[in-house]
C-alpha positions in Angstrom: 6.1 -17.0 3.6 4.6 -17.3 7.1 1.8 -19.7 7.8 -1.7 -18.8 6.9 -2.9 -18.4 10.5 -1.5 -15.4 12.4 -1.8 -15.0 16.1 -2.2 -11.7 17.9 -1.0 -12.9 21.3 2.5 -12.4 22.7 4.6 -14.8 24.8 4.2 -14.0 28.5 7.1 -12.1 30.1 8.5 -12.5 33.6 7.9 -9.8 36.1 11.6 -8.8 35.9 11.4 -8.3 32.1 8.1 -6.5 32.3 9.4 -4.0 34.8 12.8 -3.5 33.3 14.0 0.0 32.5 13.0 1.3 29.1 15.9 1.7 26.6 16.3 5.0 24.8 15.3 5.4 21.2 17.1 7.5 18.6 16.0 11.1 18.8 16.1 11.3 15.0 13.0 9.1 14.7 9.3 9.8 14.9 8.0 10.6 18.5 5.3 7.9 18.5 7.4 5.0 19.7 9.1 7.0 22.4 5.7 8.2 23.6 4.4 4.7 23.7 7.5 3.3 25.5 7.4 6.1 28.1 3.6 5.8 28.6 3.9 2.0 29.1 6.6 2.4 31.8 4.7 5.3 33.5 1.7 3.1 33.7 3.7 0.2 35.2 5.3 2.5 37.8 1.9 4.0 38.7 0.3 0.6 39.1 3.3 -0.6 41.2 2.8 2.5 43.5 -0.9 1.5 43.7 -2.1 4.9 42.6 -5.2 5.6 40.5 -5.0 7.8 37.4 -6.9 10.5 39.3 -4.4 10.6 42.2 -1.5 10.5 39.7 -3.0 13.5 37.9 -2.9 15.5 41.1 0.9 15.3 41.1 1.0 17.3 37.8 -2.1 19.4 38.5 -3.8 17.5 35.7 -6.8 15.3 35.1 -7.3 11.6 35.0 -7.7 11.9 31.2 -4.3 13.6 30.9 -2.7 10.6 32.6 -4.6 8.3 30.3 -3.3 10.2 27.2 0.3 10.0 28.6 0.1 6.3 29.3 -1.4 5.6 25.8 1.3 7.6 24.1 -1.2 10.0 22.6 0.4 13.2 23.7 3.9 14.7 24.2 5.3 14.3 27.7 6.6 17.5 29.3 9.8 16.9 31.2 8.5 18.7 34.3 5.3 16.5 34.4 7.3 13.3 34.0 9.8 14.4 36.8 6.9 15.0 39.2 5.3 11.7 38.3 8.5 9.8 38.8 8.9 11.5 42.2 5.4 10.4 43.1 6.0 6.9 41.9 9.4 6.6 43.7 11.4 5.8 40.6 15.1 5.0 41.2 17.7 7.6 39.9 19.0 5.4 37.0 15.5 4.8 35.5 14.6 8.5 36.2 17.4 9.6 33.9 16.4 7.2 31.2 12.8 8.2 31.3 13.5 11.9 31.3 15.7 11.4 28.2 12.9 9.5 26.6 10.5 12.3 27.4 12.6 14.8 25.5 12.2 12.6 22.4 8.4 12.8 22.6 8.4 16.3 21.3 10.4 15.6 18.1 8.6 16.3 14.8 7.0 13.3 13.2 8.3 12.1 9.8 5.3 13.5 8.0 5.6 16.9 9.7 6.5 18.9 6.5 3.4 17.5 4.8 1.1 17.9 7.8 -1.2 20.1 5.8 -2.1 17.3 3.4 -2.2 14.5 6.1 -5.7 14.1 7.8 -5.4 14.3 11.6 -7.0 10.9 12.1 -4.4 9.0 10.0 -1.3 10.7 11.6 -0.7 8.2 14.4 -1.1 5.3 12.0 1.4 6.8 9.5 3.9 7.1 12.4 3.2 3.6 13.5 3.6 2.2 10.0 7.1 3.5 9.6 8.2 2.2 13.0 6.5 -1.2 12.7 8.0 -4.6 12.1 4.7 -6.1 10.9 1.6 -4.7 9.3 -1.5 -6.8 8.5 -4.2 -5.1 6.5 -7.5 -5.9 4.9 -9.0 -3.5 2.3 -12.5 -3.9 0.8 -12.7 -0.9 -1.5 -9.3 0.2 -2.7 -5.8 -1.1 -3.3 -3.9 -0.4 0.0 -1.7 2.6 0.0 1.6 0.6 0.4 0.7 -1.3 -2.8 -0.4 1.6 -5.0 1.3 2.7 -8.2 1.9 6.3 -9.0 -0.8 6.4 -11.7 -3.3 4.7 -9.4 -2.6 7.3 -6.6 -2.7 10.2 -9.1 -6.1 9.2 -10.5 -7.5 8.4 -7.0 -6.3 11.8 -5.6 -7.6 13.7 -8.6 -11.1 12.1 -8.3 -11.2 12.9 -4.6 -9.8 16.5 -4.6 -11.8 17.6 -7.6 -10.4 20.9 -8.5 -7.0 20.3 -6.9 -4.0 21.8 -8.8 -1.6 19.5 -10.6 1.1 20.6 -8.2 -1.0 19.6 -5.2 -1.8 16.2 -6.8 1.8 15.5 -7.6 2.8 16.4 -4.0 0.3 13.8 -2.7 1.6 11.2 -5.1 5.2 11.9 -4.0 4.2 11.6 -0.3 2.5 8.2 -1.0 5.6 6.9 -2.8 7.9 8.1 0.0 5.7 6.3 2.5 6.2 3.0 0.5 10.0 3.1 1.1 9.4 1.2 4.4 9.0 -1.9 2.2 12.6 -1.5 1.1 14.0 -0.3 4.4 17.4 -1.6 5.3 18.4 -3.7 7.1 14.9 -4.8 8.1 12.1 -4.0 5.7 8.5 -3.9 6.9 6.8 -7.2 6.8 3.4 -6.6 5.1 0.5 -9.0 4.9 -2.5 -7.9 2.8 -5.9 -9.4 2.3 -7.6 -7.6 -0.5 -11.2 -8.0 -1.5 -11.4 -9.0 -5.1 -14.0 -6.3 -5.5 -11.4 -3.6 -5.1 -9.8 -4.8 -8.4 -13.1 -4.8 -10.3 -14.5 -1.5 -9.0 -14.2 1.2 -11.6 -12.1 3.5 -9.4 -9.5 4.3 -12.1 -9.1 3.9 -15.8 -8.7 0.4 -17.2 -5.1 0.9 -18.3 -4.2 2.3 -14.9 -5.8 -0.8 -13.2 -3.8 -3.1 -15.5 -0.6 -1.4 -14.4 -1.7 -1.7 -10.8 -2.5 -5.4 -11.0 0.9 -6.1 -12.7 2.5 -4.1 -9.9 0.8 -6.3 -7.2 2.1 -9.4 -9.1 5.6 -8.0 -8.8 5.2 -7.3 -5.1 4.1 -10.8 -4.5 7.7 -11.9 -5.3 9.1 -9.9 -2.4 9.9 -12.1 0.6 8.5 -9.5 3.1 5.2 -9.1 1.3 2.3 -11.5 1.4 -0.9 -10.8 -0.6 -4.1 -12.8 -0.6 -7.3 -12.1 -2.6 -10.6 -12.6 -0.9 -13.5 -13.7 -3.1 -16.4 -11.3 -3.7 -18.8 -11.1 -0.7 -16.9 -13.2 1.7 -14.7 -10.5 3.1 -17.7 -8.2 3.5 -19.5 -10.7 5.6 -16.5 -11.1 7.8 -15.1 -7.6 8.2 -17.9 -5.3 7.1 -17.5 -2.1 5.2 -14.1 -0.3 5.4 -10.6 -1.5 6.3 -8.8 -3.2 9.1 -5.1 -2.7 9.8 -3.0 -4.3 12.6 0.5 -3.0 13.5 3.1 -4.8 15.6 6.2 -3.0 16.8 9.7 -4.4 17.2 10.1 -3.0 20.8 9.1 -5.7 23.3 6.1 -5.0 25.4 4.5 -2.4 23.2 0.8 -3.0 22.6 -0.3 -3.7 19.0 -2.1 -0.9 17.2 -5.5 -1.5 15.6 -6.4 1.1 12.9 -9.9 1.1 11.5 -10.2 3.7 8.7 -13.6 5.0 7.8 -14.7 7.8 5.4 -13.4 11.0 6.9 -12.3 9.5 10.3 -10.7 6.5 11.9 -10.9 4.5 15.1 -8.1 3.2 17.2 -9.4 0.5 19.7 -7.0 0.1 22.6 -8.6 -2.4 25.0 -6.9 -5.8 25.0 -10.1 -7.6 24.2 -10.7 -5.3 21.2 -7.2 -5.9 19.9 -7.5 -9.7 20.2 -10.9 -9.5 18.5 -9.5 -7.8 15.5 -6.6 -10.2 15.3 -9.1 -13.0 15.2 -11.0 -11.1 12.5 -7.9 -10.9 10.4 -7.1 -14.5 10.9 -10.6 -15.4 9.7 -10.1 -13.4 6.6 -6.8 -15.2 6.0 -8.5 -18.5 6.1 -11.4 -17.4 3.9 -9.2 -15.8 1.2 -7.3 -17.7 -1.5 -3.8 -18.9 -0.3 -0.9 -16.5 -1.1 0.6 -18.9 -3.7 -2.7 -18.6 -5.7 -2.6 -14.8 -5.9 -0.6 -14.5 -9.2 -3.1 -16.9 -10.8 -6.1 -15.0 -9.5 -4.6 -11.7 -10.6 -3.9 -13.1 -14.1 -7.5 -14.0 -14.4 -8.7 -10.5 -13.4 -6.0 -8.9 -15.6 -7.4 -10.8 -18.7 -10.6 -8.9 -18.4 -9.0 -5.4 -18.7 
């Protein structure tokens, strides 16, 4: 297991590394990472050309906000727009070919595309990021996090939220959640997951007692995985530190990509993008890590809670 304190900062890179051409990504994957890689490099080229976003937008007959969305990887990149921007930025022919190839990948369907009708719009970018990530750090105050949930826990949770949803619809949502969890068993490099879970999420009567027993036993099993770290935060402490809701931090394997912060709230989510905000949320998670019981104590804490069910 890693040390208890996690840092959100990256090692500084030289100017040569920072401005190196972006390598291509498999077109079979989700478009989020290609969009982020392309956006990062377009921003670097624009800044090197000393152009504002407004002036760059004029090259593609677009607005400043359109350039912002492109640079943040929040929208597909049309090849024609990228070509005109590269002309304006004076990109060399070799990098031009690489970036245009990357632009083609930004229009690929995301991995959740076939189930888009049951995936809320505000969670889609996070689901894409989760599958592409090398590290996910998450705090949850109210529910067991999705990557740790058992089928029975998901089934009861979905049934209580959808109300009159058909059995087929409920099972479809359960299957989707289980498919999402495959990232923990991904080969050759499974996702590294670090969870801080408010103890209240295990006491709250969200599901039937027998279902919660199975869920707690499942968490105990997951603690044995080398790529999974789970800590239990005592009642009240996590709320004082992180407030209501959840906090998730995503780090990508591609060098230079900015970490993602995902703050899920009832019926919406927030994705802070400013560096100061990202650093603040890493600090917040580090505080939760130090306030929660050490990972090696988690099985004992869970055994105590399990004895009450």
